[in-house]
N, C-alpha and C positions, 0 to 999 in steps of 0.2 A: 504494500500500500504506500502511496506517495502523498505528499502534501498537495492540496489544491492550488490553483493558480493564485497569484498575488492578490487579485481583487477580492477573493474570499477570505483573505487574511488581514486586510487593511480596513478596519472599522471606521465608518463615518456616521456621525450622529444625524439621524433622519429628521427632517422638519416636523414630522408628526410626533415623534418622541420628544422633541424639544418643546413643542406646544403643550404636551401632556405634563412635562416637568414644570414648566412655567405656570401652568394652571394650578397644579398642586401647591407650588410655593406661594402663589398669589392667594390661594384660599387660606393657607396657613398663616400668612402675614395678616390677612383680613381678620381672622379669628383672634390673633394676638392684639390687634388694634381694638377690637371689641372688648376684650378682657381688660385692656388698659383704661378704656373709656367707662366701662361698667364693672368695677371690681366686685368679686364675689367674697362674701364673708360667711363664716359659720353662724348658725342660729344664735340669737342673743343669749338664750339660756345656756348654750354651750360655752360661750365666752365667760359667763358669770360663774359657772360651775367648774370650769376647767382649771388646769394648773396655772402657775404664775405667768407662763409665757403665752397664754391664750390672748392676752391683750395685744400681743404683737400681731396676731391674726386680724384682730379688729381694726388695727390701724393701717395695715398693709394691704397686700393683694395676694393672699395665700394661694388661691387656685391658679392664678396666672403662673406663678413660679413652680407650683406642683406640676402643672401641665408641661412646663419646660423641662422639669426633672424627668417626667415620664418620657418625653421625647429624647432626652439625653440617654436614658437607660435602654432605649431601642436603638439609638444611633451608635452608641459605643460598641456594642457587639458587632455591628455591621462593619465599622472601620477597622476594628482590632481583629475581628474574626477572620478576615482574609489573610492578615499577617500571620495569625496562628496556623492557618491551613498551609500556607507556604512553608513556614519554618518546620513544622513537624514532618512534612513530606521530604524536605531537604535532608533533615536529620535521619530519616528512615531510608534514604536513598531510593525513594519510590519512583517507579517508571510509569505506572498506569496513569498518573495525573498530569504528565508534562503538558499535554495540550489544553488542560483546564487551568494550569497554574497562572498563566498571564492574567486571567480574569481576576483571580484572587490577589495577585501582585498589584493590580490597579486599584484596590480598595484603600490603600494607605493614605492617599491625599484627603480622603473623607475625614480623617482625624483632625484636619483643620476646622471642619464644620463642628466636630465634637468639641473642639477647644472653644469655639464661639458659643455653643450651647452651654458649656460648663461655665463660661464667664457670665452668661446671662443668669444662670441659676445662682451662682455665688454672689451676684449683685444684689439679689433679694434673698439671701440665704436665711435671714432671720424669719422669713415667712415660711420656710420649709423646715429648717432645723431648729425651730424655736424651742423644741423639747430639751435641748441642752444649751441654748443661748438665752441668757437673761435679757429682759427688755430694756436694760440700761444701755447707755451709749457705749460702755466698755465692751459689751458682748461676751462676758465671761460666763462660765458655768455657774449655775445657781449655788451659792455658798451654803444654802440650807440643806442641800442634798449631798450626803457623804459620798455616795457612789460616783456622782458626777465630779466631785472634787478629786476622787482617786483617778478618774479618767481624764482629768483636765490637761495633763501633759500631752495627751494625744488629741483629745477633743477640744481644741482651741482654734478660733477662726484663722489666725495667721498660719499656723502649721498645716491646718486642714486644707486651706486653699493652695498653699505653696506646694505641698507634696502631690496633690492631684493634678495640678498643672505640670509638675515635673514628670509625672507618670506619662501623660499624653505626649509631651515633648520627647521623652525617651522612646516611646513606641513609634513616633513619627520618624525619629532618627534611624531606628532599625528598619522600618518600612522602606525608607529611601535607599538605604544601603542594599537591601535584598533586591529591590527593584532595579537599581543601577547596575549591580553586578550581573543580574540576569539579562538585562537588555544589552549590556556591553558584550556579553557572550554571543548575542545574535550577530554581532559584527566580526569578532575575531575568532570565535569558536574554540577558545582556549579551555581545556579541561580543568585548568587551575581554578577557574571561576567556580566550578562545581564543588571542589574541595573547600574553597574559601566560604561558599554559601553554607555548607554543612557546619563549618566552625562557627560562623556568625549565628546560625540558627540554634546551635547548642547553647550559646550564651543567652540568646533571646529567650528560649524556652524556660530557662531557670529564672531569669528576671521577670518574665511574663507571669509565672506562677506566683511569685512574691508580690509584684506590683498590682496585678489584677485582683488578687485576694484582698489586699489592703484597700484598693479602690472600691470593691464591693462592700467592705465593712463601712467605709466612709459614706458612700452615696446612698446606701439603702439601710444597712443595719443601724446606723447612727440616727435614723429617723425615730427609733425607739431605743434610746441609749441605755435603758435599764435591762433590755433584753440582749441575749447573746446566743450564738450557736456556733459550735466548732465546725459545722458542716456548711456554713454559709458560702465560703469560697467555692467549694465544689458545686454547690447548687447554682450559683451565678455562672460558673464556668459551663455547666450543662446548657444553660440558656444561650450563652455566647456561641458554643459549638453548633447548636441547632440553628441559630440565626445565620451563622456562616454557611453551613451546608445548604440550607433552604434558599438563601439568596443566590448562591452560586448556581443552583439548579434552575432558578428563574432566569438568570442571565443566559445560561446555556440554552434554555427553551427559546428565549427571545432571539438570540444570535443564530441558532440553527434555523428557526422559522424565517429569518431574514436573509438566509442564503450564505451565511458565513461558515467557515470550518470545513465544509465538504464532508468527506468520510474520516477526517482526522479526529472527529468527535463522533462516537457512535454508541449503540446500545450497550456495549461492554463498559464504556465509561459511565453511562447513566446508571448502570447496575451498581457499580461501586459507590457512586454518590448516594444512591438510594439506600444502600446498606449502611453507610455512615449515618445518614439522617435517621433511619429506622433504629439503628443501634443506640444512638444518643438519646432518642425519645425514651428508650428503656432505661438508659443511664439516669436521665432526669427523674423518672418515676422511682428508681432505686434510691437515689439521694433523698427525694421528697419523703418517701415512706420511712426511710431510716431516721431522718431528722424528726419526723412526727412521732414515731414509736419511742425513740430515746427520750423525747420531752414528755410524752404521755406516761412512760414507765417511771421516770424519775420524779415527775410531778413537783418540780421546783417552781415556786411562784415567779421567779425572775425569768423562767423559760416559757411557762404556760401562757403568759400574757399575750404572746404573739398570736397563738391560735384562738385564744379566748375572744379576741376582737374579731377574728375572721370566721368563727364558726358558731359560737354560743355565748350568750350572756344570761345571767340568772334572772334579769328583769323580764326579758321577752323570749327566752329560750333561743331556738335557732333563728337567725336573723338574715337579712338580705345578703350579707357578705358570705354566708354559708352557701348560697346558690352560686355565687361567683367561684367559691372554692370547688364546688362540684363541676362547674363549667370548665375550670382550669384543668382538672384531671381529665375530662373528656377530650379537650382540644389539645392538650399537651401530650397525652399518652394514648388513651383508648382509641380515638379516631385514627391518628397516624399509624398506630400499631397494626390495626386491621386493614387500613386503607392501602398500605404499601407492603404488606407482609409477603405477598406472592411474588415469585420471580418475574412473571410477565408484567406486573405493575411497576417494578423497578426498571424494566427495560423499555418502558413506554414513557417518553419524555413529557407528553401532555398529562398523563395520569400522575406522573411524578411531580410535575409543576403544580397541579392542583393540591397535592399533598404538601408541597412546600409552602403554598399560600396558607394552608391550615396551620402549619408549624409556626409561620411568622405571626399569624393572628394569636397563637398561643403565647408568643413572647410579649405582645402588647397586653394581653389579659393578665399574664403573670406579673409584669411590672406594675400594672394598675392595682392588682391584688396586694402587692407588697407595699406600695406607697400610699394609696388613697385612704386606707383605714386610719392613717395618722393625721389626716387633714382636719377632721372634725371630731377628734377624740373617740373614734370608733363608730360614729354614725355613718350610715350609708350615704355615699355621694355618687350619683348616677353619672356614668360615662356619657358625655354629650358632645356637641359641636366644638366645645373648647378643646377637649382632648383629641377629637378627630382632626381638628385644625393643625395642632402641633405634630401629630403623626403624619399628616399629609405633607407638612413642611420637611420632615425627615425623609419621607419617601421621594419627594420631588428633588431635593438637593442630593440625595444619595445617587439616584439614577443619573442626574446631570453631571455630577463630579466624576463618577465612575466611567461614564460614557466619554467624557473629555479625556480621562486618563487612558482609556482603551484606544482612543484614536491616535495617540502619540506614537505607539510602537506596534509591531506585528502582533496579532492575536496569539501566535504560537512562538515559544522560545526556540527559534530555528537552530541555535548553536548548541543546545543541550545534548550531551552524548547519549542520553537515554531516550531521545525522541524516536528513534527507529523502533525500539522495543515498545514504546507507547502506541505507535501507529499500528502495530501488529498485536495489540492486546486482545486476548480472547478469554472467555470463561464460560 
């Protein structure tokens, strides 16, 4: 099998796709403008009965910044997930994914959008992280709370903002290096690039495990600073991996239907992508149930508060968040598990693409389930146009930035020494 002609390997952003991206971005910006003009606040009773930081919600615009945090938690796995895919395949010396790899390599510029979203969230962080930020101008942890005092060296605004910006810049640097070495190999074909990419990937994977875990603690677990889980890093990683594989499948679907790649990407490659997506949905369920059972069995108040808000309250019994919890299990695990379990399902790119859409929807529901119960002290907040707008902003900007990145170089790493093996991949 040979590579197709150059036209099938040089991506050009179509006017139709550009219009779709701009429409999504415009809708997202319009909903942000609406939220700025008409701020949302929790019910008056909630402000009166809540903790000391509830006054910060009353004075600010909590839902605006929470919707931006939701967008950030969907955008971050998109930008970083491609880099993770590239690194672990370089480290494994994988040949099957060579023709897919350039798509994943093109994700890293989207981390610039992630950086912008992070800056927006941190601009209004008292609206989001008010649970550990006092309403005073100093913004320090509540001195009346001993646990927050203990966590103060980690949970303080200056260090919090600095380290999370540093994480994204670190990921950006690795993303650029892996992209640059791969594209340089297109020109000179030097095998040394392959060895160098494996070394850089080894360093990245170690730093990725540490920094992404810390980022997950900061951006999500610190929303409820009295709660903790030793499995939170793996839980968020499972979401990142699912987001990466599902978004790659959607790009493959779009590019193949637009006439790109020829036979360089075929059902054998779809099959492997489907197995990864299917397998990680099981991994997510495994981490989810393990975390739940450990907390249920130990029955420690500092741990049970997380599920208490999302499943059951003594006052009303099972509540609306319990329905979201069940929906999350269905969309994250049950539906994808049975939808793509068959071999023929994994080898059909249209069927696999629909499954990828379900998995991406699961990421949105998951992050909504994680973040929004903290918005009104456990009261249910319905997902509406505010959240849909920020998610649309993420979708439009991701497609636009990735398409721009793809158009800069060939869709296939032509100089990779494993390319020939990839072109003849069968299973």
